[in-house]
Steps between C-alpha positions, in 0.01 A plus 500: 500500500531128579395411850838333576667835443334601825720270707551765767127556536441125529776462753389785723146361497617148573319364192583235243420586137218314329724441199855382577630548146431784260646617167556856380407600146868447408504143630682569827395247762433611858475214750403531867710257704403574860426797720714794384668296226453546125699368207509683168606315183556662163398317181761239409600688187576811706682333792859628526621233744497720813332438833429796733376465858359821647411494870375759738295508818740273686444770762131588486534871573745572215242611249686690227654178354156330519342784309777487239442130429126571487558760228712260298238229525224744393712596199544135398131417556396795285741411221703817546810309612584211266713241678772300335613373843342248733414681825399383844332774705501431875340693788700357786289539816132549408360501852753762616409704189134487597580616850751765391769346720861408437430140603267301728733298720831451321692690232462290188822638358689323781344158423654390171775253414331243727459728801121452483548135595606608851194722551121466516217731410354663187820676391707182520242324283493788257881506467495129416229564239693792347811283473298231321340754262842640412654155464225389263515819299880486458501127418519534120855442372696727265307817586636818663375555854453837672334580830422848638356507854361854548493672841475837670677576826367565850738799535640776284819459299780726385501287183134447425500226236754218527534126442641209697684239289519153662813285522588145409840336531671478161254724318592848378272801501385607153598830340201478266264472798662797675461708184134392483447613859658836435272549199205410727584790731702327770757735652698234690549124524606312808709199405447231764773259607323220684196281465166637623141401577317752278281418202760626248776305679292187444435559129865606442662217694258216441341577162790673322301811421649844493318640803477838669319656792404852393436772757295778342436761771294540815209270588161667479135385497314413174424809295759717676808424287517817290841573653647166397635541144517161332467635144844383387452155649154472351633597157787248521271217619268571208801474263610172659148358472472609136856399411577854384797596724772710336820305434736741678468622858753657737615477861558873516388644833434162659648475852619158613521389865627187666381348826760542774311353794154403617377607840320210657264544795571219747275593797238738641787699649609615152551877465541680170655843550329679211207744486166335424470699177856437370498462122639213299851570366580736789879521547659395830836620630781264592493426871124551535330252735214375283345227715533290815363166612544232768845365598650842434449464128572834329490621142748781453553660155841402365441558129573814295188637337266263687128544454200334664198355323189327637561588869220338700550423872148352518578182302473170670805359680742327262410721203685782330449842662704692239764472230832687489600574142799671336545648150677270256639503149684168523241295325565201273203512257404234253 
């Protein structure tokens, strides 16, 4: 296998490869760009005009997505997967990966869309670098652009595998992309309704990519992800890479949710009235007092069918401590 196919091994060891560019026997070019960043180019005659950005390790302890990208890279390096798509593989936070921690000082996935400019430290610098790598990769005109940012969650979930679809004013969500997500094993999609500071929000809003944050199960250490089933996603990613997707997919069984409200932590006095082990997509009854903060700020459930995702009272002040979502079918799809 080509040495550049061992990007994960290089990244965890903190090493640069001796050769920055290598070719497979089929003429696929693998090019090391920087730590945790590798571009794959098919031969010109095979290129189908698609660009695919695959990122994982934005949170260093979310290892199942990292291992999935590692398997795909190994397949390409061995010639078992034959790309017709340009691909950029990114391991988001190498130092956090090496330490087995979510992040060092700051959550990188809260530092995009310019937010890194207001912060200092290694994660702010890495977010700026990731933006530049993505901007450069998606700079070629008249090519389709797709970004999947792969994660696992810090808590359990009643719906284990789901996607978050960013929002941009005047842009419709894509039926084709939702069908693709369903075929990849996603059980639900959260349709966002405001701008955000995540990696996929940046590529969706600023670079006009179709972009999704994919949550794939519970976060576990390297080598302990037997319970995280990414087989359908891995199969669909291989098809996208090889340009061999079936023409017809379906939305059957895909649950759609809309954001109702975000719960923002304003101060150290913030209280979230949920058990520490509450699962994502847990339902909350109308009238339930969800959270309290300074100045008598209260979040009381007003919505029918409300559910909570990403509850985290330990976030820094000013950041989101949870999202209230509701089921939806009223979706204008392109």
